[in-house]
LUMLUMTOR-632041 format. One line per 2 residues: number of its first residue (from 1); for each residue z, y, x of C-alpha. Coordinates in pm, 1 decimal. Layout:
NUM	Z,Y,X | ...;
***
This chain:
1	-1603.5,186.7,6902.2 | -1835.3,-52.4,7086.2;
3	-1803.1,137.8,7410.9 | -1436.8,38.5,7425.4;
5	-1543.1,-327.5,7428.5 | -1787.4,-250.9,7708.7;
7	-1518.4,-71.2,7909.6 | -1279.7,-363.1,7856.5;
9	-1539.8,-608.7,7982.5 | -1611.9,-388.4,8282.6;
11	-1244.8,-354.4,8373.7 | -1204.0,-732.4,8362.6;
13	-1508.8,-778.9,8587.5 | -1395.9,-516.4,8838.7;
15	-1041.6,-657.3,8844.0 | -1179.3,-1002.3,8916.3;
17	-1384.7,-871.5,9207.4 | -1082.7,-685.5,9347.9;
19	-881.8,-1006.2,9352.5 | -1141.5,-1181.1,9565.7;
21	-1266.0,-1414.7,9295.5 | -1566.8,-1625.7,9392.1;
23	-1721.6,-1588.6,9047.1 | -1914.8,-1285.6,8932.5;
25	-1652.5,-1206.8,8667.2 | -1398.6,-1393.7,8455.3;
27	-1633.7,-1380.1,8157.1 | -1938.6,-1508.1,8343.5;
29	-1748.1,-1794.4,8504.4 | -1691.8,-1945.7,8161.4;
31	-2066.1,-2006.5,8124.8 | -2111.0,-2312.7,8341.6;
33	-2474.0,-2372.4,8244.5 | -2598.6,-2047.7,8398.3;
35	-2604.3,-2043.6,8780.9 | -2453.7,-1738.3,8942.1;
37	-2697.9,-1493.2,9095.7 | -2437.2,-1263.9,9250.5;
39	-2392.9,-1231.4,9624.6 | -2067.8,-1223.9,9815.5;
41	-1935.2,-914.9,9981.3 | -1988.5,-1063.1,10325.7;
43	-2364.0,-1102.2,10276.0 | -2431.8,-780.5,10086.1;
45	-2621.4,-515.9,10283.2 | -2445.5,-184.4,10341.8;
47	-2501.7,74.9,10073.1 | -2741.6,354.6,10165.1;
49	-2595.4,696.7,10222.9 | -2573.1,901.1,9905.5;
51	-2828.2,1173.5,9837.4 | -2626.7,1291.1,9537.3;
53	-2445.9,1623.1,9513.7 | -2133.1,1628.1,9298.8;
55	-2045.4,1942.0,9101.1 | -1723.2,1963.1,8901.3;
57	-1744.4,2178.4,8590.9 | -1461.7,2362.5,8417.0;
59	-1521.2,2163.0,8098.1 | -1200.4,1974.7,8016.5;
61	-1381.6,1728.1,7790.8 | -1571.0,1418.1,7898.2;
63	-1946.8,1456.0,7933.0 | -2130.5,1190.0,7734.0;
65	-2506.0,1240.8,7781.9 | -2768.7,1464.5,7940.8;
67	-3136.7,1541.4,7884.9 | -3361.4,1739.8,8117.3;
69	-3708.4,1803.9,7973.1 | -3805.7,1999.6,8286.2;
71	-3659.0,2078.1,8625.9 | -3564.4,2418.7,8482.5;
73	-3361.1,2298.3,8185.8 | -3086.0,2042.6,8147.7;
75	-2864.1,2003.1,7842.8 | -2548.8,1791.7,7854.6;
77	-2311.5,1717.0,7567.4 | -1945.2,1622.8,7562.9;
79	-1684.5,1460.2,7342.5 | -1545.9,1798.9,7238.4;
81	-1855.4,1916.4,7052.1 | -1992.4,2127.7,7336.3;
83	-2340.7,2167.3,7478.2 | -2355.9,2250.2,7849.3;
85	-2682.1,2409.8,7955.7 | -2838.7,2494.3,8290.2;
87	-3173.3,2638.4,8393.9 | -3101.0,2554.9,8758.7;
89	-2907.9,2228.0,8759.3 | -2892.5,2185.2,9137.8;
91	-2731.7,2527.3,9195.2 | -2373.8,2430.3,9117.6;
93	-2104.8,2493.7,8858.6 | -2192.5,2860.9,8806.8;
95	-2535.4,2759.4,8678.5 | -2388.7,2581.3,8373.6;
97	-2280.5,2751.8,8050.9 | -2068.0,2593.4,7777.8;
99	-2119.4,2648.7,7405.0 | -1919.2,2498.6,7118.3;
101	-2198.1,2371.3,6893.0 | -2027.4,2098.1,6687.0;
103	-1660.0,2178.6,6635.7 | -1427.6,1889.1,6711.0;
105	-1689.9,1617.5,6677.1 | -1784.8,1403.2,6975.1;
107	-2149.0,1440.3,7077.6 | -2274.2,1098.5,7185.6;
109	-2636.2,1161.0,7280.1 | -2899.0,1428.1,7331.8;
111	-3277.8,1431.3,7360.2 | -3489.9,1730.5,7456.8;
113	-3860.3,1644.1,7435.9 | -3947.0,2001.7,7535.7;
115	-3764.4,2310.2,7654.7 | -3796.8,2442.2,7298.8;
117	-3629.9,2152.7,7117.3 | -3307.2,1966.8,7176.3;
119	-3153.5,1721.0,6932.2 | -2797.5,1591.8,6977.7;
121	-2612.0,1333.7,6767.2 | -2241.0,1296.4,6698.2;
123	-1974.5,1057.1,6575.7 | -1980.9,1196.6,6221.5;
125	-2343.9,1129.3,6135.5 | -2471.3,1473.8,6226.7;
127	-2773.1,1587.6,6420.3 | -2721.7,1912.6,6608.3;
129	-3052.9,2085.1,6675.3 | -3172.0,2387.4,6872.8;
131	-3510.3,2540.7,6941.4 | -3359.1,2769.2,7205.7;
133	-3077.3,2578.5,7376.5 | -3005.4,2849.9,7633.7;
135	-2909.8,3106.0,7367.4 | -2556.4,2985.0,7297.9;
137	-2371.3,2835.9,7002.1 | -2554.6,3041.3,6738.7;
139	-2882.2,2875.7,6836.0 | -2763.4,2530.1,6723.7;
141	-2763.2,2395.1,6367.6 | -2547.9,2105.6,6245.8;
143	-2695.9,1879.7,5975.7 | -2538.8,1570.4,5816.3;
145	-2806.3,1299.2,5811.2 | -2610.7,972.0,5819.9;
147	-2311.7,981.9,5584.4 | -2036.2,1006.1,5844.4;
149	-2146.5,706.3,6052.1 | -2123.3,722.5,6428.4;
151	-2467.7,803.4,6570.5 | -2480.7,646.1,6915.4;
153	-2816.4,753.2,7057.0 | -3130.8,953.1,6998.9;
155	-3480.5,958.7,7148.1 | -3755.8,1212.3,7084.2;
157	-4088.2,1119.3,7243.3 | -4230.9,1447.0,7112.8;
159	-4127.4,1752.7,6914.2 | -4255.8,1585.3,6597.3;
161	-4068.4,1255.8,6620.7 | -3701.0,1184.6,6675.2;
163	-3531.1,848.8,6626.7 | -3152.8,809.6,6615.8;
165	-2944.6,491.5,6583.9 | -2594.8,433.8,6450.7;
167	-2299.3,197.2,6468.5 | -2391.9,20.2,6144.0;
169	-2744.7,-90.8,6232.1 | -2930.2,202.9,6079.6;
171	-3224.3,387.8,6227.4 | -3251.0,754.6,6126.1;
173	-3595.4,908.6,6176.6 | -3756.5,1249.3,6141.7;
175	-4105.1,1388.8,6200.5 | -3962.5,1739.7,6155.7;
177	-3628.3,1744.8,6340.5 | -3554.9,2108.0,6251.7;
179	-3627.5,2054.7,5881.9 | -3273.3,1990.4,5760.8;
181	-3119.2,1685.4,5595.4 | -3420.7,1611.0,5374.5;
183	-3639.0,1572.3,5684.1 | -3441.2,1269.1,5804.0;
185	-3471.2,917.2,5663.0 | -3228.1,630.9,5723.4;
187	-3323.6,263.5,5717.2 | -3097.5,-41.0,5758.2;
189	-3279.5,-246.1,6020.2 | -3016.7,-451.3,6206.9;
191	-2787.0,-612.3,5952.0 | -2420.4,-576.4,6035.9;
193	-2489.5,-520.6,6405.9 | -2437.5,-185.7,6570.3;
195	-2682.8,-4.8,6791.8 | -2599.7,120.9,7139.1;
197	-2913.0,303.0,7252.6 | -3275.7,381.3,7168.9;
199	-3578.0,482.3,7375.1 | -3920.9,575.1,7244.8;
201	-4199.8,560.6,7500.3 | -4432.7,719.3,7245.1;
203	-4480.7,751.8,6872.0 | -4615.7,396.3,6884.3;
205	-4322.0,225.9,7054.9 | -3948.4,257.3,7008.3;
207	-3697.7,6.7,7145.4 | -3330.5,-4.8,7046.3;
209	-3047.9,-218.6,7185.4 | -2754.1,-354.7,6989.7;
211	-2410.2,-507.1,7037.9 | -2529.1,-860.3,6958.6;
213	-2774.3,-914.5,7248.4 | -3083.5,-798.9,7056.1;
215	-3356.4,-551.7,7123.6 | -3527.8,-416.0,6815.2;
217	-3879.4,-285.1,6856.5 | -4117.0,-89.9,6637.4;
219	-4475.3,26.4,6678.9 | -4431.2,238.4,6364.9;
221	-4079.1,382.0,6376.5 | -4127.9,586.4,6059.7;
223	-4229.0,275.7,5863.7 | -3884.4,177.9,5737.5;
225	-3679.1,-135.3,5791.6 | -3975.3,-375.0,5780.2;
227	-4136.4,-195.7,6075.3 | -3862.7,-314.5,6314.5;
229	-3846.4,-660.1,6473.3 | -3538.6,-808.1,6642.3;
231	-3542.8,-1037.8,6944.6 | -3240.2,-1194.9,7113.6;
233	-3284.2,-1129.5,7484.7 | -2943.7,-1191.5,7641.6;
235	-2795.7,-1516.9,7519.5 | -2515.0,-1523.7,7263.1;
237	-2573.4,-1314.0,6951.8 | -2216.9,-1341.5,6818.9;
239	-2108.2,-1007.8,6964.4 | -1984.1,-1148.0,7295.2;
241	-2295.6,-1014.1,7469.4 | -2357.1,-642.0,7431.4;
243	-2672.2,-458.7,7532.5 | -2625.5,-106.1,7662.1;
245	-2858.5,171.6,7764.9 | -3234.1,123.7,7729.3;
247	-3519.1,321.2,7885.9 | -3893.0,280.9,7823.5;
249	-4103.9,499.7,8053.0 | -4423.4,355.7,7903.8;
251	-4526.5,118.7,7623.1 | -4575.2,-146.1,7890.6;
253	-4226.2,-136.1,8042.6 | -3868.9,-121.6,7917.2;
255	-3537.8,-174.2,8093.5 | -3196.5,-240.5,7942.4;
257	-2867.8,-388.9,8056.0 | -2619.5,-639.7,7922.3;
259	-2249.2,-715.6,7936.6 | -2060.5,-1020.3,7816.2;
261	-2010.2,-1392.9,7852.0 | -2360.7,-1438.6,7995.4;
263	-2289.4,-1202.2,8285.2 | -2393.5,-846.8,8361.0;
265	-2772.0,-847.3,8390.2 | -3056.0,-601.7,8403.0;
267	-3323.2,-701.5,8151.9 | -3684.3,-590.7,8193.2;
269	-4005.9,-639.8,8001.6 | -4368.3,-546.7,8055.4;
271	-4437.1,-641.0,7693.2 | -4140.3,-509.3,7494.4;
273	-4275.0,-625.5,7157.3 | -4338.4,-977.7,7287.7;
275	-4011.9,-1129.5,7167.6 | -3736.0,-1311.6,7351.2;
277	-3958.1,-1474.8,7614.1 | -4102.9,-1138.4,7718.0;
279	-3770.5,-1025.7,7868.6 | -3647.6,-1126.7,8216.8;
281	-3284.4,-1132.5,8333.3 | -3195.8,-999.2,8677.6;
283	-2847.7,-982.3,8828.2 | -2720.6,-625.7,8845.0;
285	-2590.8,-486.9,9175.1 | -2210.6,-522.7,9196.9;
287	-2240.0,-768.2,8903.8 | -2120.7,-503.6,8658.8;
289	-2324.5,-366.3,8367.0 | -2524.0,-47.0,8392.3;
291	-2366.5,225.9,8183.9 | -2675.0,442.9,8156.7;
293	-3032.0,439.9,8281.2 | -3332.9,669.0,8307.7;
295	-3681.9,563.2,8411.1 | -3908.1,868.4,8448.7;
297	-4193.8,634.0,8537.6 | -4264.4,265.7,8585.9;
299	-4206.0,326.9,8958.3 | -3855.8,472.5,8938.7;
301	-3541.6,385.8,8748.3 | -3202.9,543.4,8815.3;
303	-2884.5,407.3,8659.8 | -2509.9,437.4,8696.0;
305	-2245.8,167.2,8691.5 | -1864.9,172.6,8665.7;
307	-1829.9,66.4,9029.7 | -1893.6,433.7,9118.1;
309	-2252.4,370.7,9227.1 | -2594.9,501.3,9144.8;
311	-2837.1,212.6,9101.0 | -3201.5,279.6,9189.5;
313	-3530.8,95.3,9211.7 | -3894.8,176.4,9270.8;
315	-3994.9,-163.3,9131.6 | -3797.2,-228.7,8812.5;
317	-3954.8,-569.1,8748.9 | -3916.3,-683.0,9110.6;
319	-3599.5,-886.9,9067.1 | -3248.7,-842.4,9201.4;
321	-3354.4,-742.8,9552.4 | -3548.5,-445.0,9414.2;
323	-3233.7,-278.7,9278.8 | -3008.5,-93.0,9524.1;
325	-2657.8,46.4,9489.5 | -2585.8,388.1,9642.3;
327	-2230.8,521.7,9666.7 | -2242.5,845.8,9471.4;
329	-1953.0,998.7,9662.0 | -1716.4,1045.8,9368.4;
331	-1461.8,762.0,9348.1 | -1320.6,863.4,9008.9;
333	-1657.5,920.9,8845.8 | -1765.8,704.6,8551.5;
335	-2130.0,714.7,8445.5 | -2212.0,860.1,8105.5;
337	-2570.5,978.8,8121.1 | -2860.8,1031.1,8358.5;
339	-3190.9,1213.0,8313.2 | -3482.1,1241.3,8554.6;
341	-3745.1,1494.7,8449.4 | -3952.7,1411.1,8758.5;
343	-3947.7,1162.9,9043.7 | -3790.4,1435.8,9259.6;
345	-3496.5,1534.9,9039.5 | -3230.1,1334.2,8862.7;
347	-2920.5,1473.9,8692.5 | -2625.8,1251.9,8597.9;
349	-2302.9,1331.6,8414.1 | -1960.9,1174.0,8371.6;
351	-1606.9,1297.3,8317.9 | -1645.9,1670.7,8390.9;
353	-1887.7,1617.4,8679.0 | -2260.1,1674.5,8723.2;
355	-2440.2,1480.5,8995.1 | -2783.4,1591.3,9112.1;
357	-3034.9,1448.5,9355.4 | -3375.5,1567.5,9473.1;
359	-3429.0,1231.7,9641.5 | -3289.5,973.0,9401.1;
***
């Protein structure tokens, strides 16, 4: 799976930093034409004190994603086919219930546009849908929509549009997510490349990221393959540069992250459909790639990285100095998903932990 390549790149970068290397990472040092934008440890400002509360759940599986449509509902999914649901996510472990909704499949993503609709995707090409996610396993329906391919992400800007992406470059779309297999349509939009993530700011803008340094955008996501346009935004397109999570809080701003020979950047755009030149590279804090990101508005983005930090900004397009690393207080935590239903609540997941903050 592509995430294994990302983890391998991250481990190399972190190992290089631990050895006191002067370069940002072994992979980035091989690109002599791109000046380093990383700072040394001696000149880095101290990390702010964490405002994040860590809660360990009894789930023995690894949490992979989370979606919180409101402050009173969060739904996380894990690699054991479970949905973990809370109506009071800041209360602690007792506030979360576990339901087996997808057998032994690994659930890779989840999107809840409202408290009355949640759509999860798995590694076998299924969507797993509920109109009452707090009611337990019986409230979820599993539907094969993508012929056993690994669905990597899903975004639902409303209850009448969901867009999922898979490992083979397909986009799978529905305007009736609860309508069964016939309500979903697959289109090959990215050649042999594989998608990593998708975010739809509205029904008129969806942006997906792939493992060959492209973003693919559409202003008509139900329009089939021809409705999607690819732009290389992070250097090499041979698979050595991989784009990760993407978040578009509005049609006029999107944020994604990269990992590979060109370094570990944050990439932002105020004109996501504007092609390659519309995207700006910024060095990520710690010079490691962001594993997940959520931007509830154009004035707040919250991400996680594998250096055990939460990464935050109130000015996503403000350059490297606008992004800050905050020690999340859990040294063995690895970021998997983060969701911020408001500017005053963010919920992150990883391993069997939930992290919450009312002041992200």
